N, C-alpha and C positions, 0 to 999 in steps of 0.2 A: 829895883832890886832884882837880881838874877841869881836864883839858887841852882842854876845848871839844868833846870827842867825845860825841855823843848816842847813846843806845841806841834801837833799834827794838823795838816790842812787837808780838808776834803771838799768835794763839790757835790751839791744836790742839784740835779737837772730837773727843772719843772717843764715838761714837754706838753705843749698844748696844741691840739689839732685845730687849725683855723676854720675848717668847714663846719665843725659842730661844737667847738670849745671844750671837748673832753680832754682829760688829763691822764697821762700815762703813769701807772703805778705798778710796782712789783710786790709780790709776797715773798719776803726774804726767806732764803733756805735756812739760815741759822736760827732765826727766832720767830718766823712765820708772821711777822708784822707787815702790814701794807704801808709802803713808803715810796717816795719818788726815787728813781734810780740815781745812783751816784757812788762815789768812792774816794779813796785817798789819792791826792795829787802826787804824781811821781816827780822826782827832782828835775827831770829834763823837759817837762811839759808845762804849758800854760793852763790856767783854769779852763779856758775854752776847749783846749785839746783834751783835757781830762773829762769834761762833760761828754764830748763826742765819743771818746773811747769807752767810758763806763756805760753809757746808754747802749752802745752797740754790743758790748760784751754781755750785758745783763738782759737785753730785750730783743736784739736783732733790728732795732730801729736806728736809722741814720738821722742825725739832727744837725741843725745850725743854731748855735748859741746867739741870742739876740741882745741880752743885757743882764747886768748884775741886779738882782732883786733884794738881796739881803746878806748879812753876815751873822752867823749863829755860833755862839760859843757854848760848848758843853763844859760846864764848870767842874764836873766830877772828873772827866777824862782829859781835859785840856785840848780838846779837838775844836778847831775853828773850821766851820763849813761855810762855803760860799754858795749862795743860791743863784742859779742862772736860769732865766727864762729861755726856752729853746723851742724851735719849731721842727716838726718832722719833715724830712726831705726824701725819705726812701726807706727801704727795708720792710720787713714784715714782723710784727710783734710775735714773740715766741718765748717760752720758758728757757732757762739756762741753769748751769750749775749753781748760780747765786740766786736765782729767782724760781721759786716753785710754780708761780703763776704770774702772768702779765695781763693787765686789763686797762682799757680806756674807760674811765669813769667820769660821770658828771662832776664838776668841781666840788659841789657840796658833799657828794658821796665820798670823793677822794679825801677831802679834809676830815670827814667823820671817821673814815676807816683807819687813818693814820694816828699814831700817838701825837699828842698836842704839839710837841717840839718839832715834829715833821709836818703836821697839817698846817701849821702857821706859815711854813715856807711856800706851800701852795697858795694860801690866801694872800700872802705878801706879793707873790709873783703875778697874781691876777688883779691886784689893786693898781690904781693909777699913781700911787705914792712910791716912796722908797728911793734908794735902797734903805732897808731897815736894819737896825742892829739889835739883836736879841740874845739873851742868855737863857740857858736851860740846864736841867740836871740829867739829861738823856731822855727823859719822858715828858716832863712838865716845864712850862715856862717859869722863869724866876723874875722877880721884880728887879729892875735895873737899879744899881746903886750909884749911878753917875752923879745924880743931883746931890746925894749925901756926901760924896767925895769932894764936891766943890764947895760945900757949906761948911 
C-alpha cells in the first residue's frame, strides 16, 4: 500500500577510536541531547559518503566507514536511519553550528547519555552481531511486529 508518503533516509555514524575504544558523540544544538553524529542522506551521495560528510561537518573528525551495523525506523516520523561503524582517520574534534559540544566517551557512558533509540545504535555497532533492524518512536524502542504480521 502506498499512500504517497515518502520516507527520509539518514545516517548515524558510530565512530570508535581503536586506541581506547571511546565513542564520538555530540550534544545537539537543537535539543541538547547527546547522540552519535549523523544526518540526512543527500540524493547524490552514498550512505558512506553521508557518514563522512556529517561527521566532518558536525565534529571536525575525518572518518572511514567500516560496516553497516543496523537499520532504525522512527515510526512517528517515517525516518529510516542506517547505522555505520566508522574509524577516525584525522581531524580534531570541535563543536560546530549543529553540535554544542563534542566528546569521546567510554561506550557505556555514551549509551547512557543518549536517548534509548540512539544509545542502542552505539550498542549494536559495538556488538559482534548484526546488522540489526529496530523500530522506535524517536526516543524509545518499540516492539517489532514482524512475528505478528507473519502469523
